N, C-alpha and C positions, 0 to 999 in steps of 0.2 A: 263736840256738841253733847251735852248731857241729855239723856233720855228720861222722860217722866215715867214713874212707875204707876201702873193702874191700881186702884184700890179694889179689893175684892170684898167690899163691905155689903154688897147686894147681889142677889141672884141675877140681876140685870147685867152684872159685870163679868159673867162667865158664859161659855158656850153651852147651850142646852142640847143634849144628845137626842132628845125627842124631836126637837126642831131640825137637827141635822138629818135624822132619819126621814122626816117629812120632805126635806129638800132633795135628798137622794132618791127617795121613792118616786116623787113627782117628776124629777128629771129623767129617771130611767123609764118612766111610763111613756115618754115621748119617743116615737121611733126615730132613730138616727142611723145613717149608713156608716158612720165612723164613731168609734169609741171616744175619739178626741172631742167630738161635738158634745157628747154627754158629759165628759169630764169638765169641759169649759163651762157648760151650763151650771153644773154643780158649784164650781168655783165662784162664778159670778153671783149666784144666789146666796152663797155663804157670806161673801163680802158685803152684799147688800143687807143681809139680815144682821150681820155683826160688823159694823164699821170700825171697831177697835182691833179687828184681826189684822195682823201684819203679813201673814203668809198662809197660804192654803196649798196643800199637796193632796191630790186625788189619784188613786190607782183604781183602774177598772180592768177586770179580767173576764174573758170568755172561757169557761171551763171546757166546753166542747165546741170549738170553732168549726165552721163548715168548710174545712180544708181536707180534700181527699187524701187519705193515707197518713194524715197527721194525728198523732196522739199527744195530748198534753193541753196546756192552756196558752193563750196569747193575751197580751194586755198592753196597757198604756199607763204611764204616770205623767201627770202634768203638775207643775208648781207655778205659783204666781205670787209675787210680793206686792204688798200694798203700802201706801203711806197711811198709817193708822191715825185716826183723829183723836 
């Protein structure tokens, strides 16, 4: 099956990093017990804002996790594929 190429003739055809920042900032402002919940929220909101996106990958890290005796960072990476319109 041949895939249609998207035209980049308009700013509406690209992902706006200001909007991505707003999506991430608002998702991270919601308390969640799991990093996975925040990552999923970000992915869903990006897909909603940009229906032409085929795949989203989000990584979130806690730089100072509340783990006794642990030094370093912990994190999660989630990816989701979509059927772009």
